[in-house]
C-alpha positions in Angstrom: -19.6 -3.6 -25.3 -16.9 -0.7 -24.9 -18.0 -0.2 -21.4 -18.0 -4.0 -20.6 -14.3 -4.1 -22.1 -13.2 -1.3 -19.8 -14.7 -2.7 -16.9 -13.1 -6.0 -17.5 -9.7 -4.1 -18.0 -10.2 -2.4 -14.7 -11.1 -5.7 -12.9 -7.9 -7.2 -14.6 -5.5 -4.5 -13.4 -7.0 -4.9 -9.9 -5.9 -8.5 -10.0 -2.5 -8.0 -11.4 0.4 -9.3 -9.4 4.0 -8.2 -9.1 7.2 -9.4 -7.8 9.4 -7.2 -5.9 11.8 -6.4 -8.7 8.9 -5.3 -10.8 7.4 -3.2 -8.1 11.2 -1.6 -7.6 11.4 -0.6 -11.3 8.1 0.7 -11.5 8.6 2.9 -8.5 12.3 3.4 -8.5 12.7 1.9 -5.2 15.5 -0.8 -4.0 14.0 -4.0 -3.2 15.7 -3.7 0.1 13.6 -0.4 0.7 10.5 -2.2 -0.1 11.4 -5.1 2.3 12.5 -2.5 5.0 8.9 -0.6 4.7 7.2 -4.0 5.0 9.4 -5.0 8.3 8.4 -1.8 9.8 5.0 -2.1 9.3 4.1 0.4 6.5 3.5 -2.3 3.9 1.7 -4.9 6.0 -0.6 -6.1 3.2 2.1 -8.2 1.1 1.0 -11.4 0.2 3.5 -14.6 0.1 3.1 -17.7 -2.1 4.6 -20.8 -2.1 8.4 -20.6 -1.3 7.8 -17.5 0.8 8.1 -15.2 -2.3 6.4 -11.7 -1.9 3.6 -11.0 -4.4 2.3 -7.3 -4.7 -0.9 -6.1 -5.6 -2.1 -2.9 -7.1 -3.3 -1.7 -3.7 0.7 -2.4 -2.4 1.6 -0.3 -5.5 -0.9 2.6 -4.5 0.4 2.4 -1.1 3.9 2.4 -1.8 3.3 5.5 -4.2 1.9 7.2 -1.0 4.8 6.4 1.2 7.2 8.0 -1.5 5.0 11.1 -1.8 5.0 11.5 2.0 8.7 10.9 2.1 9.3 13.5 -0.6 7.4 15.9 1.3 9.8 15.2 4.4 7.5 13.3 6.7 9.4 11.0 8.9 8.8 7.0 8.8 7.9 7.6 12.4 4.9 10.1 10.9 4.1 7.3 8.2 4.0 4.8 11.1 1.6 6.9 13.0 -0.5 7.0 9.9 -0.5 3.5 9.1 -1.6 2.8 12.9 -4.3 5.5 12.4 -5.6 3.5 9.3 -5.2 0.1 10.6 -7.6 1.4 13.6 -10.2 3.3 11.4 -10.1 1.6 8.1 -11.5 5.0 6.5 -9.9 7.8 4.8 -12.5 9.9 6.0 -10.7 9.5 9.4 -7.2 9.1 8.1 -7.3 12.2 5.7 -7.6 14.7 8.6 -4.6 13.1 10.3 -2.5 13.5 7.1 -3.6 17.0 7.1 -2.4 17.6 10.7 0.9 16.1 10.0 1.4 18.1 6.8 0.6 21.2 8.8 2.9 20.4 11.7 5.7 19.4 8.9 5.1 22.8 7.1 5.4 24.7 10.2 8.6 22.7 11.1 9.8 23.8 7.5 9.0 27.1 8.1 11.0 27.5 11.2 14.0 25.7 9.8 14.1 28.1 7.0 14.0 31.0 9.4 17.1 29.5 11.1 18.9 28.9 7.9 18.2 32.6 6.6 20.0 33.7 9.9 22.9 31.1 9.5 23.2 32.4 5.8 23.5 36.1 7.2 25.9 35.0 9.7 27.8 33.4 7.2 27.9 36.3 4.9 29.0 38.6 7.8 32.1 36.5 8.4 32.9 36.1 5.1 33.0 39.7 4.5 35.2 40.2 7.7 37.6 37.5 6.3 37.7 39.1 3.0 38.2 42.7 4.4 41.2 41.1 6.2 42.5 39.6 3.2 42.3 42.9 1.3 44.0 44.6 4.2 47.3 42.6 3.9 
């Protein structure tokens, strides 16, 4: 009996529909951002009902969470579009996940390179600061 109840709850959850404002509140995204993701093809599964109003599903919610995660990790919208195109061609995580890993490895290397550049910049700033402070003390 309990298993049937949980199965029914899971089925209801899959059928749940959201309005754009609800999705925005759940994910802390503006409606404008959500619409933009749809416009650029990152969220092409959105359904519309009479009157053209958007209706979002659990799948859309999951995809937006994934987009937010990739954005937080620093991937560009271009990288995300590349993933979306890859997913649309293959329709399987088995093919897409290696692409995600490739993009993350590439981005990690870019971050590492940037950190090295920032370390050099920090040293140059501190050297110049010391130079300026020595001039101040000399006066």
